[in-house]
C-alpha positions in Angstrom: 14.4 115.0 168.2 16.9 115.0 170.9 16.7 111.2 170.9 17.6 111.1 167.2 20.5 113.4 167.7 21.6 111.4 170.6 21.6 108.2 168.6 23.4 109.9 165.7 26.0 111.2 168.1 26.5 107.7 169.4 27.6 106.4 165.9 31.2 105.9 165.4 33.1 107.9 162.8 33.5 104.7 160.7 29.8 104.1 160.7 29.1 107.6 159.6 31.6 107.3 156.7 30.0 104.0 155.6 26.6 105.6 155.5 27.8 108.5 153.6 29.5 106.3 151.0 26.3 104.3 150.5 24.4 107.6 149.9 26.9 108.6 147.2 26.8 105.2 145.6 23.0 105.2 145.6 23.0 108.6 143.9 25.5 107.3 141.2 23.4 104.3 140.4 20.7 106.6 139.1 23.1 107.7 136.3 25.0 104.4 135.8 22.2 102.2 134.5 20.7 104.7 132.0 24.2 105.2 130.6 24.7 101.5 130.2 21.4 101.3 128.4 22.4 104.1 126.1 25.7 102.4 125.2 23.9 99.2 124.5 21.5 101.0 122.2 24.4 102.6 120.3 26.0 99.3 119.7 22.8 97.8 118.4 22.1 100.7 116.2 25.7 100.6 114.8 25.3 97.0 114.0 22.0 97.5 112.3 23.3 100.4 110.2 26.3 98.4 109.2 24.1 95.5 108.1 21.9 97.9 106.1 24.9 99.5 104.4 26.4 96.1 103.5 23.1 95.0 102.1 22.8 98.1 100.0 26.3 97.6 98.7 25.7 94.0 97.9 22.4 94.8 96.2 24.1 97.5 94.1 26.8 95.1 93.0 24.2 92.4 92.2 22.1 94.8 90.1 25.2 96.3 88.3 26.5 92.8 87.3 23.4 90.7 86.9 20.7 93.3 85.9 22.5 96.1 84.1 25.5 94.1 82.7 28.1 96.6 83.8 31.8 95.7 83.3 33.7 98.6 84.7 37.1 98.4 86.5 35.7 98.3 90.0 33.3 95.5 89.2 36.0 93.6 87.4 38.3 93.8 90.4 35.4 92.6 92.7 34.8 89.6 90.5 38.5 88.7 90.6 38.4 88.6 94.4 34.9 87.2 94.9 34.2 84.0 92.8 30.9 85.1 91.4 29.3 82.9 88.7 28.0 84.3 85.4 26.7 80.9 84.2 26.8 77.2 84.9 28.0 74.6 82.4 27.3 71.0 83.2 27.3 71.8 87.0 30.5 73.8 86.7 30.4 77.6 87.6 31.6 80.0 84.9 33.7 82.8 86.5 32.3 86.2 86.1 35.9 87.5 85.9 36.6 85.3 82.8 33.5 86.7 81.1 34.6 90.3 81.7 38.2 89.4 80.7 37.2 88.1 77.3 34.8 91.0 76.8 37.4 93.6 77.7 40.0 92.0 75.4 37.6 92.6 72.5 35.9 95.9 73.3 38.8 98.0 74.6 40.1 99.1 71.3 36.6 99.7 70.0 35.7 101.9 72.9 38.8 104.1 72.3 37.8 104.5 68.6 34.1 104.8 69.0 34.2 108.6 69.0 35.7 108.8 65.6 34.8 105.6 63.7 31.4 104.3 65.1 28.1 106.0 65.7 26.2 105.3 68.9 24.0 102.5 67.4 26.9 100.7 65.8 28.9 100.9 69.0 26.0 99.5 71.0 25.6 96.6 68.5 29.3 95.8 68.8 29.1 95.8 72.6 26.2 93.3 72.3 28.1 91.1 69.9 31.3 91.1 72.0 29.4 90.4 75.2 27.6 87.5 73.6 30.8 86.2 72.2 32.6 86.6 75.6 29.9 84.7 77.5 30.0 81.9 75.0 33.8 81.8 75.1 33.9 81.7 78.9 31.4 78.8 78.9 33.5 76.9 76.4 36.7 77.4 78.4 35.0 76.5 81.7 33.8 73.2 80.1 37.3 72.6 78.8 38.7 73.1 82.3 36.1 70.6 83.7 37.1 68.0 81.1 40.8 68.6 81.8 40.2 67.8 85.5 38.3 64.7 84.6 41.0 63.4 82.3 44.0 64.5 84.4 45.2 67.0 81.8 47.3 69.8 83.2 48.8 73.1 82.0 51.8 74.1 84.0 53.0 77.6 84.9 56.1 76.9 82.7 53.9 76.2 79.7 52.0 79.5 80.3 55.3 81.4 80.6 56.6 79.8 77.4 53.4 80.8 75.6 53.7 84.3 76.9 57.3 84.5 75.7 56.2 83.2 72.2 53.6 86.0 72.1 56.3 88.5 72.8 57.8 87.7 69.4 54.6 87.4 67.4 55.2 89.0 64.0 58.9 88.4 64.3 59.4 91.4 66.5 61.7 91.0 69.5 59.7 93.0 72.1 60.7 93.6 75.7 58.2 92.3 78.4 57.5 95.9 79.5 56.7 96.9 75.9 54.4 94.0 75.4 52.6 94.5 78.7 52.0 98.1 77.6 50.5 96.8 74.3 48.1 94.4 76.0 47.1 97.1 78.4 46.4 99.6 75.6 44.8 97.2 73.2 43.1 94.7 75.4 42.6 96.5 78.7 44.3 93.7 80.5 47.2 93.2 83.0 49.8 90.6 82.5 48.1 88.2 85.0 44.8 88.6 83.2 46.5 88.0 79.8 48.2 84.9 81.2 44.8 83.6 82.4 43.6 83.8 78.8 46.7 81.9 77.6 46.2 79.3 80.3 42.6 78.7 79.2 43.6 78.6 75.5 46.3 75.9 76.3 43.8 73.9 78.4 41.2 73.9 75.6 43.8 72.9 73.0 45.0 70.0 75.0 41.4 68.8 75.7 40.4 69.0 72.1 43.5 66.9 71.1 42.6 64.4 73.7 38.9 64.0 72.9 38.8 64.4 69.2 39.3 60.9 67.9 38.1 61.8 64.4 40.7 64.5 64.0 43.4 62.2 65.3 42.4 59.4 63.0 42.3 61.9 60.1 45.8 63.1 61.0 47.0 59.5 60.7 45.4 59.2 57.3 47.0 62.4 56.1 50.4 61.3 57.2 50.0 57.9 55.5 48.7 59.5 52.3 51.5 62.1 52.2 54.1 59.4 52.6 52.5 57.3 49.8 52.1 60.2 47.4 55.5 61.9 48.0 53.9 64.9 49.8 51.3 65.5 47.2 48.9 67.8 49.1 46.4 68.1 46.3 46.1 64.3 46.0 45.5 64.1 49.8 42.9 66.8 49.6 41.0 65.0 46.8 41.1 61.8 48.7 39.9 63.1 52.1 37.5 65.7 50.8 35.6 67.8 53.3 37.2 66.2 56.4 40.2 68.5 55.8 40.8 72.0 54.5 43.3 72.5 51.8 44.7 76.0 51.1 47.4 77.7 48.9 49.0 81.0 49.4 49.0 81.7 45.7 52.4 83.3 45.9 54.9 84.7 48.4 53.6 86.0 51.7 55.4 87.5 54.7 57.0 84.9 56.8 55.7 86.7 59.9 52.1 86.4 58.6 49.5 85.8 61.3 48.0 82.6 60.0 47.9 80.2 62.9 51.7 79.6 62.7 51.8 78.2 59.1 54.1 80.8 57.6 56.6 80.6 60.4 56.6 76.8 60.2 57.0 76.9 56.4 60.0 79.2 56.8 61.9 76.4 58.6 61.5 74.0 55.6 63.2 73.6 52.3 61.3 73.7 49.0 59.3 70.5 48.6 59.6 69.6 52.2 56.6 69.0 54.4 56.2 69.7 58.1 55.0 67.3 60.6 51.6 67.7 62.4 51.3 70.8 64.6 48.5 72.5 66.5 47.4 75.9 65.2 48.3 78.8 67.4 44.6 79.3 68.5 44.3 75.6 69.2 41.4 74.9 66.8 43.0 72.1 64.8 46.0 70.4 63.3 48.1 71.9 60.4 50.5 70.4 57.9 52.4 72.8 55.5 54.6 72.2 52.5 57.0 74.8 51.3 56.9 75.7 47.6 59.4 78.6 47.6 60.9 81.2 50.0 63.1 84.2 50.2 64.8 85.7 53.2 61.5 87.2 54.4 58.7 85.6 52.4 57.3 82.1 51.9 55.0 80.4 49.4 53.4 77.2 50.7 50.3 75.0 50.7 48.6 73.7 53.8 46.2 71.1 55.1 44.1 71.8 58.2 42.2 69.2 60.2 39.8 71.2 62.4 38.8 70.0 65.8 35.0 69.3 65.9 34.3 67.1 68.9 34.5 69.8 71.5 32.0 72.0 69.7 29.6 69.0 69.2 29.7 68.4 73.0 29.0 72.0 73.7 26.0 72.0 71.3 24.7 68.9 73.1 24.9 70.7 76.4 23.1 73.7 75.1 20.4 71.6 73.4 19.9 69.5 76.6 19.5 72.5 78.8 22.8 71.9 80.7 24.0 75.5 80.4 22.3 78.1 82.6 23.2 81.8 82.1 22.7 84.2 85.1 22.7 87.3 82.9 20.6 88.4 79.9 22.4 90.3 77.1 19.8 92.4 75.3 20.1 92.7 71.5 19.8 96.5 70.7 18.3 95.7 67.3 15.3 94.1 69.0 14.8 96.7 71.7 11.8 99.0 71.3 
């Protein structure tokens, strides 16, 4: 014992401090490594929980969109940010946001009236019909965009802006942009950007239909030739061309602001007996010619010839018949549900 004390007493102060420091560090290591293990475990658990939460959210979104056909505001905003596909047309994805846009543009006013004008079964049937129509429309417009890319057809921002300005004055009313945006929000449930997206798609489809419909273009040439030969005799042209055109009469004076594809407003620019040139209907579904019979300051009486576009619809029918359209959602018909 005395020997140990002696040896310890022979240690320098520096040696004793070093030994003491090592004792303290050794004691600290007992707590350091378990704490590091705990932090590591917390990080792993946090990552795992985050993955599970994200998976649950994504699953919920997938079920809401693809299983339950929901179209509420939150899901609409998600589909505008994330390019989800609702269908595929000839290898081209159909935007889920386009489908919801077309559906909302039709159903919004119905939903606001459903409490007073529609019973529950009628409202559900209307929702089914509008969803089915919206899906078909979005497929049509997606195919039109695909054809436009292939043929180098473009619709510029200026063209969309001009079309928006024209819509401001539909019906001959000079609305402000703020007032018109309020109207489309109230009646269609859409913002200005969403409405302009619809205008863009409409303009693209109209340009594509003009470009691919050789029969309509050939028929238009025949109409112009026959009108020239007959002195603008629309009846004679209709009798000659038969079912390839649609001949219509107003049967008397109608409002010059009539919503008829642009015919009344075009007729208002003419003098009695004068015929317009070829112009595309406002919804882009064909060519029109109009001949003014009579007019007042606010009304017009005219006859018209329409040459409908048919080639685009034929191509869409071929795609459907050949299984080149795949839909990722099923829209159940309430009349067939048990």
